[in-house]
Every structure is written in structure tokens, then in C-alpha cells.
C-alpha positions as CSV (number, residue, x, y, z in Angstrom):
1,M,-8.4,17.9,-43.1
2,K,-7.8,16.5,-46.9
3,N,-5.8,13.5,-47.0
4,F,-2.8,13.6,-48.6
5,F,-1.3,11.3,-51.3
6,S,1.5,8.8,-50.6
7,A,5.0,10.0,-49.8
8,A,7.9,10.4,-52.7
9,S,5.1,11.1,-55.4
10,L,6.6,14.6,-56.1
11,A,9.9,13.4,-58.1
12,I,7.5,12.7,-60.3
13,L,6.0,15.5,-61.8
14,F,8.4,18.0,-62.3
15,G,8.4,18.1,-66.0
16,M,6.8,15.6,-68.2
17,S,6.3,17.3,-71.4
18,L,3.1,18.7,-72.5
19,M,0.4,15.7,-73.8
20,P,-1.5,16.4,-77.0
21,A,-5.1,17.8,-76.1
22,S,-6.5,14.0,-77.1
23,A,-4.0,12.5,-74.7
24,Q,-5.4,11.2,-71.3
25,T,-3.3,13.8,-68.8
26,A,-3.2,15.0,-65.0
27,L,-2.4,18.3,-64.4
28,V,0.8,18.9,-62.2
29,R,3.0,21.1,-60.0
30,V,5.5,20.6,-57.4
31,V,7.3,22.5,-54.7
32,H,10.7,22.3,-53.4
33,A,9.4,23.2,-49.5
34,S,12.6,21.3,-47.6
35,V,14.7,23.9,-46.1
36,D,17.7,22.0,-45.9
37,A,17.4,19.3,-48.4
38,P,19.9,20.1,-52.0
39,G,18.5,21.2,-55.4
40,V,17.0,18.0,-57.2
41,D,16.6,16.7,-60.8
42,V,13.5,14.9,-61.2
43,L,13.7,11.6,-64.0
44,V,10.5,10.6,-65.3
45,D,10.9,7.1,-67.1
46,G,14.9,7.6,-67.2
47,N,14.6,11.0,-68.9
48,V,15.7,14.3,-67.2
49,A,12.2,16.2,-66.3
50,F,13.6,18.9,-64.9
51,Q,16.7,20.5,-63.5
52,N,18.1,22.0,-60.0
53,L,14.7,22.7,-58.2
54,K,15.7,24.7,-54.9
55,F,14.4,25.5,-51.5
56,K,11.0,27.8,-52.4
57,D,11.0,27.2,-56.1
58,Y,8.0,25.5,-57.9
59,T,6.5,24.5,-61.2
60,N,3.9,25.9,-63.4
61,Y,1.3,23.1,-63.7
62,T,2.2,20.6,-66.6
63,A,0.1,18.3,-68.3
64,V,1.5,15.0,-68.0
65,P,0.3,11.7,-69.0
66,A,-2.1,9.7,-66.9
67,G,-1.3,6.1,-66.0
68,M,1.6,4.1,-64.3
69,R,5.2,6.1,-64.9
70,M,8.6,5.5,-63.3
71,L,10.5,8.1,-61.6
72,A,13.8,8.7,-59.7
73,L,14.6,11.9,-57.5
74,N,18.6,12.5,-58.2
75,V,20.4,15.4,-56.4
76,A,21.3,18.2,-59.0
77,G,23.9,17.2,-61.1
78,T,24.5,13.8,-60.1
79,S,23.9,10.6,-61.0
80,T,23.1,10.0,-57.4
81,T,19.3,8.3,-57.0
82,A,17.9,9.7,-54.0
83,L,14.4,7.8,-54.7
84,S,13.2,6.0,-57.4
85,L,9.2,4.4,-57.5
86,P,6.4,4.0,-59.7
87,F,3.6,6.1,-59.3
88,T,-0.1,6.5,-60.9
89,L,-1.6,10.3,-62.1
90,M,-5.8,9.8,-62.8
91,N,-6.9,11.4,-66.0
92,G,-8.3,15.0,-65.4
93,V,-7.2,15.6,-62.1
94,S,-5.0,18.2,-60.9
95,Y,-2.2,17.5,-58.4
96,T,0.8,19.6,-56.3
97,F,3.4,17.8,-54.3
98,Y,5.6,19.0,-51.5
99,A,9.1,18.1,-50.3
100,F,8.6,18.7,-46.8
101,G,10.6,18.6,-43.7
102,K,14.5,18.5,-43.1
103,L,17.1,16.0,-43.7
104,S,18.8,17.1,-40.5
105,N,16.3,15.9,-38.1
106,G,14.9,12.8,-40.4
107,T,11.4,14.7,-41.4
108,L,11.8,15.0,-44.9
109,T,8.9,13.6,-46.7
110,I,6.5,13.9,-50.2
111,I,3.1,14.6,-50.1
112,G,0.2,15.3,-52.7
113,T,-2.6,17.0,-52.6
114,G,-5.3,17.0,-55.0
115,D,-6.1,20.6,-56.4
116,E,-9.2,22.5,-57.1
117,L,-8.6,24.7,-60.3
118,T,-11.9,26.1,-60.8
119,A,-12.2,30.0,-60.2
120,P,-14.8,31.8,-57.8
121,A,-16.8,34.7,-58.6
122,M,-14.8,37.8,-59.2
123,N,-15.8,38.9,-55.7
124,Q,-14.5,35.7,-54.1
125,T,-11.4,34.0,-53.5
126,K,-10.5,30.1,-52.7
127,V,-7.6,30.2,-50.4
128,R,-6.4,26.7,-48.4
129,V,-3.4,26.3,-45.7
130,V,-0.8,23.6,-46.1
131,H,1.1,22.8,-42.9
132,G,4.8,21.9,-44.0
133,A,6.6,23.0,-41.1
134,S,8.1,20.2,-39.5
135,T,10.0,21.8,-36.4
136,A,6.2,23.3,-35.9
137,P,4.0,21.4,-33.4
138,G,0.1,21.0,-34.4
139,V,-1.5,24.4,-35.0
140,D,-4.3,26.2,-35.2
141,V,-4.7,29.0,-38.0
142,Y,-6.6,32.6,-37.5
143,V,-7.7,34.3,-40.6
144,T,-8.5,37.8,-39.8
145,A,-8.1,41.4,-41.0
146,P,-4.7,43.2,-41.5
147,F,-3.2,43.5,-38.0
148,A,-6.5,43.1,-36.1
149,A,-6.8,41.0,-33.0
150,L,-6.8,37.8,-32.7
151,P,-10.5,36.6,-32.2
152,N,-11.4,33.5,-29.4
153,A,-11.9,31.0,-31.8
154,A,-9.4,29.9,-34.8
155,L,-10.3,29.2,-38.2
156,L,-8.5,25.9,-38.0
157,T,-7.5,23.7,-34.7
158,G,-5.2,21.4,-34.1
159,V,-3.9,21.3,-37.7
160,P,-1.0,18.6,-37.6
161,F,2.4,18.3,-40.1
162,T,1.6,17.6,-43.6
163,A,-2.0,18.2,-43.4
164,S,-4.2,20.7,-45.4
165,S,-7.1,22.7,-45.0
166,G,-9.1,22.2,-48.0
167,Y,-10.3,25.2,-50.0
168,L,-12.0,28.1,-48.0
169,T,-14.3,30.2,-49.8
170,V,-14.2,34.0,-48.8
171,P,-15.0,37.5,-50.0
172,A,-12.0,39.2,-52.2
173,G,-9.8,41.9,-49.6
174,D,-7.2,42.1,-47.8
175,Y,-6.2,39.4,-44.8
176,Q,-3.5,38.6,-42.4
177,A,-3.0,34.8,-41.7
178,R,-1.2,33.7,-38.3
179,V,-0.5,30.1,-37.4
180,T,-0.1,29.9,-33.7
181,V,1.2,26.2,-31.6
182,A,-2.2,24.8,-31.0
183,G,-4.3,25.4,-27.8
184,T,-2.4,29.0,-27.5
185,K,-2.1,32.3,-28.7
186,T,1.6,32.3,-29.3
187,V,2.4,33.2,-32.8
188,A,4.7,30.8,-34.8
189,I,4.3,31.9,-38.4
190,D,2.8,35.5,-39.7
191,S,1.4,36.0,-42.9
192,R,1.1,40.1,-42.4
193,R,-0.8,41.7,-44.6
194,V,-1.9,39.1,-47.9
195,S,-4.3,40.5,-50.7
196,L,-6.3,38.3,-52.1
197,N,-8.2,39.7,-55.4
198,G,-11.2,38.4,-56.5
199,G,-11.5,35.4,-59.1
200,T,-8.4,33.7,-57.6
201,V,-7.1,30.5,-55.9
202,K,-4.2,30.5,-53.9
203,T,-2.8,28.0,-51.1
204,I,-0.5,29.4,-48.4
205,V,1.9,26.8,-47.4
206,A,3.8,27.0,-43.7
207,V,7.4,25.9,-44.1
208,D,10.4,25.6,-42.0
209,G,13.0,28.6,-42.3
210,A,16.7,28.5,-42.7
211,Q,17.3,29.7,-39.2
212,T,16.1,27.3,-36.2
213,G,13.1,27.7,-34.8
214,T,12.0,30.1,-38.0
215,F,9.2,29.6,-40.3
216,E,8.6,30.9,-43.8
217,L,5.5,30.9,-45.8
218,I,5.0,30.1,-49.5
219,V,1.9,31.5,-51.3
220,L,1.0,29.6,-54.5
221,N,-0.9,31.0,-57.4
222,D,-3.3,28.1,-58.4
223,V,-5.9,30.4,-60.2
224,N,-4.4,33.5,-61.2
């Protein structure tokens, strides 16, 4: 599994303004994936960058200056700072930062992935799966033709909360992703039919649902 970057880096990136082409920059995207966390405003170096990002909202990739920055994550519309810390972005690297978990069970965390934005051939697609559902245990991931029976072997096994699969390159077409409790065929999350077009890169994110014991998916277009 790919390692994630340290917690709380999320707020970083909500929205530094676009930088000149000659500047050293990173590409950053931010996802609000915590079902019971409030909307947030993000301040970078003391300036409000994005306002009122809510559950399942996410930003486009934005060029931000590389190097050390200071960020603050505020409850939307207030001066109440939930978090303030420095962060470092590397020049030329693409990142997604996620707010995962739940306030109610103390699992709220912020993690980041390094992203791969090179498109595959037009008859192929790249896809990765991120486990962001705090109330689901370790999981196995099956990817099949739509509505096919689950095979004997899972594509990914024993994936823990906050882990990422890395990118897998597969033929373009229609698929169904199902997430089961690790070591069982008990389906916790079902994507139903997902169309993966050629030349695209997608991230499928499993998150906690609004109702206890339910889960949802966020499908991110890394490269359209």
C-alpha cells in the first residue's frame, strides 16, 4: 500500500492562488470526506483561500507555491481555529488531501496521497481505491464485471482505514467495485456499475455514510 503523508496537511491546500509558470509549484486537491465535520474555511499564511467546503466537496487541482507554508483550518464563517501548523510541498509533485473519519467517534484525521496524473493509453484506465470509512474494519476489495459473482480471490486484501491501493491500470470499460469485511464475502460498500473511460485516471474513495453503519463512495476524476 502507498504510505500517506502526515495528518492535518489537508487544510494546506484549499486554495493558494495560481502561480506564474516560472514559479516552483505543486498541484494540490482537497477533499472533505468527514460526514459529521462542519464546513471549513482554509487560511494559508493568514489569508482565506477557500470557504465553506462541506462533506463530499472537493477542489480542482490548484497550483500552489512549493516550500514551507503556515495553514489554519477554521470552522466555516468563524475565527475558531481547529488546527494550525506548518507544511511543506515539493516542487512538481501532485497531492490530494482528505479529511477522513468522524468527530463523533474521535477518528477525524487528515491524510494525503501523492497522485499520478499521467494518462494511460486510450484503451486503458488507471484507478485506485482509498479506504476512508472509519467505521468499517479492514477490508478486501473486489473489482468485477457489473453484477458478476464475487470471485474467490480479492483484488486487494486486508486494506486498513486510511490506506490507498496505489494506481492499477485496467482495460477501459464497465466495472463494479465491492468492498467486503476482510476475510469474508460480506459486502459493506457497493459501487454498482462504474464506467471507466479510456485515457482517464480515477480515485474511488470509500467514506462513512450519514446513517450509522452505512457507507458511500466519492469518485474523483484525477485525469478526465
